[in-house]
Every structure is written in C-alpha cells, then in structure tokens.
Backbone bond lengths (Angstrom), bond angles and torsions (degrees), N, CA, C in turn:
res aa  C-N    CA-C-N  psi(-1)  N-CA   C-N-CA  omega(-1)  CA-C   N-CA-C  phi
1 M - - - 1.435 - - 1.514 109.98 -
2 E 1.313 113.90 -34.98 1.456 119.66 179.73 1.520 109.35 -61.08
3 M 1.286 118.90 -37.16 1.451 123.44 -179.16 1.508 110.70 -68.18
4 N 1.272 117.09 -39.35 1.455 121.15 179.94 1.524 111.55 -65.63
5 V 1.324 117.14 -37.82 1.466 120.84 -179.84 1.523 109.17 -66.98
6 E 1.318 117.05 -42.07 1.465 120.31 178.78 1.530 110.62 -65.09
7 E 1.313 115.74 -42.25 1.466 119.38 178.03 1.527 110.89 -63.25
8 L 1.325 114.84 -40.16 1.471 118.83 178.98 1.526 111.14 -65.34
9 K 1.340 116.79 -39.15 1.465 120.26 178.47 1.527 110.00 -64.96
10 D 1.349 116.32 -42.79 1.463 119.85 178.04 1.535 110.77 -63.17
11 W 1.319 115.11 -43.48 1.464 119.36 179.28 1.520 110.10 -62.66
12 K 1.337 116.56 -42.02 1.462 121.98 179.57 1.525 109.89 -62.65
13 D 1.340 116.89 -44.93 1.466 120.18 178.77 1.537 110.87 -63.63
14 G 1.316 116.57 -41.17 1.475 120.68 177.75 1.528 111.25 -63.83
15 A 1.330 114.83 -43.42 1.469 118.98 178.94 1.525 110.35 -64.74
16 R 1.340 117.48 -39.16 1.469 122.13 179.12 1.532 110.06 -63.71
17 R 1.363 116.04 -44.12 1.469 119.41 179.18 1.532 110.81 -64.42
18 Q 1.309 116.55 -42.01 1.463 120.88 178.74 1.530 110.42 -64.04
19 L 1.310 116.94 -42.06 1.466 121.85 177.66 1.526 110.37 -64.21
20 D 1.337 117.18 -42.61 1.469 120.96 178.34 1.536 110.90 -62.39
21 R 1.348 116.57 -41.81 1.469 119.58 177.35 1.534 110.95 -63.49
22 G 1.320 116.28 -41.47 1.476 120.47 177.82 1.524 111.38 -62.96
23 I 1.340 115.39 -42.96 1.472 119.69 178.42 1.524 109.84 -63.18
24 E 1.326 117.65 -42.10 1.467 121.67 180.00 1.535 110.74 -64.20
25 R 1.332 117.82 -40.90 1.465 120.72 177.18 1.523 111.28 -62.88
26 F 1.339 116.30 -41.49 1.469 119.31 177.62 1.529 111.48 -64.80
27 R 1.316 116.84 -38.44 1.475 120.00 177.67 1.533 110.68 -63.76
28 E 1.342 115.93 -44.64 1.464 119.43 178.62 1.535 111.00 -62.35
29 K 1.331 115.33 -42.37 1.459 119.66 178.35 1.526 110.59 -63.42
30 K 1.327 116.23 -41.49 1.466 121.31 178.32 1.525 110.25 -62.26
31 E 1.334 117.77 -43.16 1.468 121.52 179.16 1.528 110.80 -64.31
32 R 1.349 116.17 -41.40 1.468 119.18 177.35 1.524 110.82 -61.97
33 L 1.323 115.94 -44.48 1.465 119.55 179.00 1.532 111.33 -63.82
34 Q 1.321 116.93 -38.65 1.463 119.76 177.17 1.532 110.72 -65.63
35 D 1.343 116.39 -40.22 1.465 119.73 176.93 1.533 110.77 -62.75
36 Y 1.347 116.69 -44.40 1.459 120.01 177.25 1.524 110.86 -61.50
37 S 1.315 115.19 -42.34 1.468 119.86 179.61 1.527 110.66 -62.40
38 R 1.331 116.74 -44.22 1.464 121.21 178.22 1.526 110.50 -61.68
39 W 1.331 115.68 -44.25 1.455 120.42 179.47 1.535 110.81 -62.21
40 M 1.328 116.27 -42.35 1.466 120.42 178.65 1.529 111.18 -64.18
41 M 1.322 117.34 -40.25 1.467 120.93 178.50 1.529 110.27 -64.45
42 E 1.336 117.11 -42.79 1.469 120.47 178.31 1.529 110.78 -63.66
43 A 1.325 115.98 -43.41 1.468 119.96 179.28 1.529 110.43 -64.06
44 T 1.324 116.46 -40.37 1.462 120.75 177.96 1.520 110.70 -63.77
45 D 1.329 116.83 -43.77 1.469 120.29 177.92 1.530 111.04 -60.99
46 E 1.336 116.29 -42.15 1.466 119.72 178.28 1.527 111.18 -63.54
47 L 1.339 116.05 -41.63 1.464 119.61 178.90 1.527 111.47 -64.98
48 I 1.318 117.05 -40.42 1.468 120.64 178.43 1.521 110.31 -64.21
49 A 1.327 116.75 -43.65 1.469 120.33 178.94 1.529 110.58 -63.25
50 E 1.317 117.15 -42.82 1.468 120.94 178.91 1.525 110.58 -65.11
51 N 1.320 116.62 -40.27 1.459 121.17 177.85 1.528 110.95 -62.41
52 E 1.324 117.19 -43.32 1.464 121.01 178.61 1.527 110.69 -64.39
53 R 1.323 117.06 -40.75 1.465 120.69 179.24 1.528 110.69 -64.06
54 L 1.331 115.79 -45.63 1.461 119.68 179.69 1.526 111.42 -66.15
55 S 1.314 116.45 -36.92 1.466 120.33 177.13 1.520 110.79 -62.97
56 Y 1.331 116.52 -42.36 1.467 121.09 178.18 1.530 110.55 -63.08
57 E 1.339 116.29 -44.57 1.466 120.12 179.00 1.524 111.29 -63.64
58 L 1.336 116.42 -39.39 1.459 120.47 178.18 1.523 110.89 -63.41
59 Q 1.326 117.21 -42.86 1.462 120.57 177.87 1.519 110.69 -61.76
60 K 1.336 116.40 -39.91 1.462 120.66 178.59 1.530 110.70 -62.94
61 V 1.320 116.32 -46.26 1.460 120.69 -179.63 1.530 110.35 -65.07
62 Q 1.336 116.67 -40.88 1.457 119.60 178.45 1.524 111.01 -62.32
63 A 1.321 116.99 -40.41 1.464 120.49 178.44 1.525 110.50 -64.71
64 E 1.330 116.89 -41.87 1.467 120.27 178.23 1.522 111.48 -64.32
65 V 1.322 116.84 -41.57 1.461 120.91 178.74 1.528 109.99 -64.94
66 E 1.326 116.34 -42.80 1.469 120.58 178.47 1.523 110.34 -61.19
67 W 1.335 117.14 -44.24 1.465 120.74 179.28 1.528 110.13 -62.29
68 A 1.340 116.87 -45.15 1.466 120.85 -179.43 1.528 110.70 -64.35
69 R 1.321 116.78 -39.78 1.467 120.91 178.76 1.522 110.24 -62.16
70 Q 1.324 116.29 -44.98 1.461 119.82 179.91 1.528 111.17 -65.88
71 Q 1.331 116.91 -39.64 1.464 120.08 178.43 1.527 110.28 -63.98
72 W 1.325 116.63 -43.23 1.451 120.24 178.54 1.522 110.16 -61.93
73 L 1.339 116.60 -44.00 1.459 120.71 -178.94 1.529 111.07 -63.55
74 R 1.324 117.08 -41.51 1.472 120.12 177.16 1.530 110.47 -60.80
75 S 1.315 115.90 -45.56 1.464 121.01 179.77 1.524 110.64 -62.32
76 Y 1.312 116.21 -43.68 1.460 120.91 179.56 1.524 110.83 -62.78
77 L 1.332 116.56 -43.14 1.462 119.73 179.54 1.524 111.39 -64.45
78 K 1.310 117.39 -34.52 1.467 120.04 177.27 1.525 110.64 -66.00
79 T 1.329 117.13 -39.61 1.468 118.78 178.75 1.522 111.12 -72.18
80 L 1.331 117.78 -26.10 1.463 120.77 178.57 1.520 111.86 -65.82
81 K 1.313 117.46 -24.79 1.461 120.22 -178.59 1.523 111.21 -58.78
82 R 1.310 117.16 -24.50 1.460 121.18 -177.59 1.532 112.74 -92.11
83 K 1.319 117.10 0.46 1.465 120.87 -178.93 1.530 109.62 -90.43
84 T 1.316 115.49 171.74 1.466 120.05 178.16 1.517 109.71 -69.12
85 L 1.322 114.62 160.86 1.460 120.47 -178.31 1.523 111.13 -59.54
86 A 1.310 117.73 -41.24 1.467 121.26 -179.36 1.526 111.01 -62.59
87 K 1.328 116.73 -42.32 1.468 120.10 179.02 1.524 110.77 -66.39
88 R 1.323 116.88 -38.63 1.467 119.58 179.67 1.521 111.10 -67.23
89 E 1.347 116.63 -40.78 1.464 119.99 178.58 1.524 110.70 -64.62
90 A 1.325 116.83 -41.69 1.471 120.68 178.83 1.526 110.58 -64.35
91 A 1.325 116.77 -43.70 1.468 120.28 179.17 1.520 110.69 -63.70
92 K 1.320 116.57 -40.63 1.472 120.66 178.77 1.524 110.24 -61.00
93 M 1.341 116.65 -44.29 1.458 120.82 -179.97 1.533 110.61 -63.20
94 V 1.321 117.23 -45.15 1.472 121.09 -179.02 1.524 110.59 -63.07
95 I 1.320 116.95 -46.20 1.474 120.80 -178.31 1.522 110.84 -62.73
96 T 1.336 117.30 -46.75 1.472 119.26 -178.44 1.521 111.11 -65.55
97 E 1.339 117.63 -38.85 1.467 119.59 178.60 1.527 111.82 -67.32
98 L 1.327 117.22 -41.29 1.467 120.03 178.72 1.522 111.27 -59.70
99 F 1.315 116.24 -46.52 1.458 119.25 -178.47 1.524 111.78 -71.99
100 A 1.331 117.48 -33.47 1.465 119.99 177.08 1.526 110.16 -66.67
101 N 1.338 116.86 -43.35 1.468 120.11 179.23 1.522 111.76 -66.27
102 A 1.325 116.67 -33.68 1.465 120.35 178.84 1.523 111.40 -80.85
103 K 1.330 116.39 -6.34 1.473 122.80 -179.07 1.526 111.17 55.99
104 V 1.345 114.23 44.79 1.462 121.74 179.15 1.517 107.46 -115.95
105 E 1.319 115.89 131.49 1.457 119.69 178.51 1.520 109.90 -83.57
106 L 1.315 114.43 138.60 1.458 120.39 177.57 1.520 109.83 -86.76
107 P 1.326 117.73 146.03 1.464 120.27 174.81 1.533 110.22 -62.91
108 D 1.323 115.67 154.14 1.464 120.85 -175.72 1.521 112.93 -58.75
109 D 1.326 117.83 -40.35 1.468 118.98 -178.25 1.524 111.63 -65.82
110 I 1.320 117.07 -34.02 1.465 120.02 178.08 1.528 109.93 -72.26
111 V 1.332 116.98 -38.54 1.464 120.49 176.22 1.527 109.55 -60.65
112 D 1.336 117.00 -43.24 1.469 120.38 177.74 1.523 111.02 -61.87
113 M 1.330 116.71 -42.57 1.465 119.72 178.83 1.528 110.65 -62.21
114 L 1.337 116.75 -40.65 1.465 120.34 178.13 1.524 111.10 -65.42
115 D 1.332 116.58 -40.00 1.465 120.35 -179.95 1.521 111.92 -62.54
116 H 1.307 116.98 -33.25 1.462 120.39 -176.47 1.526 113.23 -94.81
117 L 1.329 117.09 1.96 1.466 118.97 -179.47 1.522 112.75 -63.19
118 D 1.331 116.94 -38.81 1.462 119.08 -175.39 1.526 112.64 -101.03
119 D 1.329 117.47 20.76 1.466 120.59 -179.76 1.519 111.89 -64.91
120 E 1.296 117.59 -54.70 1.458 121.50 -175.19 1.517 108.84 -154.89
121 Q 1.290 114.44 163.19 1.458 118.84 175.68 1.520 108.06 -77.24
122 I 1.281 116.63 120.53 1.454 121.23 -179.04 1.520 107.82 -96.85
123 E 1.317 115.66 125.56 1.457 120.45 -179.79 1.525 109.47 -69.62
124 P 1.309 116.17 140.07 1.466 117.62 176.85 1.523 110.38 -68.46
125 K 1.298 115.41 148.92 1.458 120.16 178.51 1.521 108.83 -73.68
126 V 1.311 115.02 137.33 1.455 120.70 178.39 1.515 107.41 -118.66
127 V 1.300 115.57 135.35 1.460 120.23 179.00 1.520 108.01 -92.09
128 N 1.332 115.56 125.79 1.465 117.53 176.54 1.521 109.32 -83.64
129 V 1.310 115.95 -179.18 1.460 120.95 -176.24 1.518 111.02 -60.64
130 A 1.327 116.29 -34.08 1.463 120.32 -178.20 1.526 112.08 -76.71
131 G 1.332 117.87 -6.00 1.462 121.04 179.68 1.513 113.22 85.21
132 C 1.316 117.73 17.00 1.460 121.62 -178.49 1.527 109.80 -91.84
133 Y 1.319 116.69 128.91 1.457 121.46 179.12 1.527 111.71 -86.51
134 N 1.299 118.25 -24.04 1.456 121.43 -169.79 1.521 113.62 -75.25
135 E 1.303 118.75 -35.41 1.451 121.25 -177.50 1.518 109.14 -111.27
136 I 1.314 115.13 132.83 1.455 119.79 178.54 1.523 106.79 -98.83
137 H 1.305 116.40 118.39 1.465 122.37 -179.12 1.511 109.50 -118.11
138 D 1.280 114.07 158.86 1.458 119.75 170.94 1.520 106.16 -79.60
139 N 1.320 116.44 104.19 1.461 120.41 -174.57 1.523 112.77 -62.67
140 G 1.314 117.10 -20.60 1.450 119.93 178.55 1.519 112.33 -71.06
141 R 1.313 117.89 -20.84 1.461 121.47 -177.88 1.523 112.27 -94.18
142 V 1.323 118.31 -6.13 1.457 120.64 -178.24 1.517 108.29 -80.34
143 A 1.328 115.24 129.95 1.464 119.42 -179.95 1.515 109.62 -76.20
144 V 1.293 115.22 136.54 1.453 119.78 -179.47 1.498 110.40 -102.92
C-alpha cells in the first residue's frame, strides 16, 4: 500500500506539472492574441484616421474644382454675350444638356445668365481712339 501512495503522489505531482505547463501555454497564447488584437485595433484606428484625413482633403479639392468650374462657366458665359445669337443658343443648349446629364444643379446666377443669353443680339464693344468702351464712334471722323 505504501508503494501505491508514493506512486499516486508522483502521478499527482506529474499531473500538476503537466497542468501548470498547459495553463502557462494558454496564458502565453492568450497574451499573444491580446497583443495581436491590440495591434489590429491600433492599425484600424490609424486607417480610420487616414481615411478621414483623405476624405477631408478630397472634399476640399472637390470644392475647389467646383468653384473653378463655376468661375470658368461664368467667364465663358460673359464672353458668349458677344457671339451671334445662333452660337449663344447652341452653347446654352450644350451647357444645359451637359449639366442635366451629369445631374448637377447650376447656381442661380449661372441659370439667370443662361436664361438671358438668347434675349437679344448684343453688339460687341468697340474701342474708340480715345480708349472709351462706352461710346461707339466712327473712328475715321475723330480728329487726330
């Protein structure tokens, strides 16, 4: 009986050591998984921050492009006033169709400019000898 008790104690100690090693391996595995999880969370946070920054920059660039597009369109419409009625009507049709197909709304001032493009034939400005744009003179009759 004495032998059995000693064998049982040895077996118990061996089982305890094996259990302790198993517990230690699980703890190490748990720590590794927690480290991976922490690393993944940090990487995700960095990606979200970078995404937000890029989104903000994209919105800024889109706003600048939109502003430049509108400025160009305003300038173009002002130069169209000096073209023939047929050219102005054609340009008006092209501009409205382009924006309608793109499903983009035009600003009110540009819509007003488009509405008034085909009102009347606008005479081109002529510069007289004195450099005045407001009065159109027969430059041949101006004394030099």
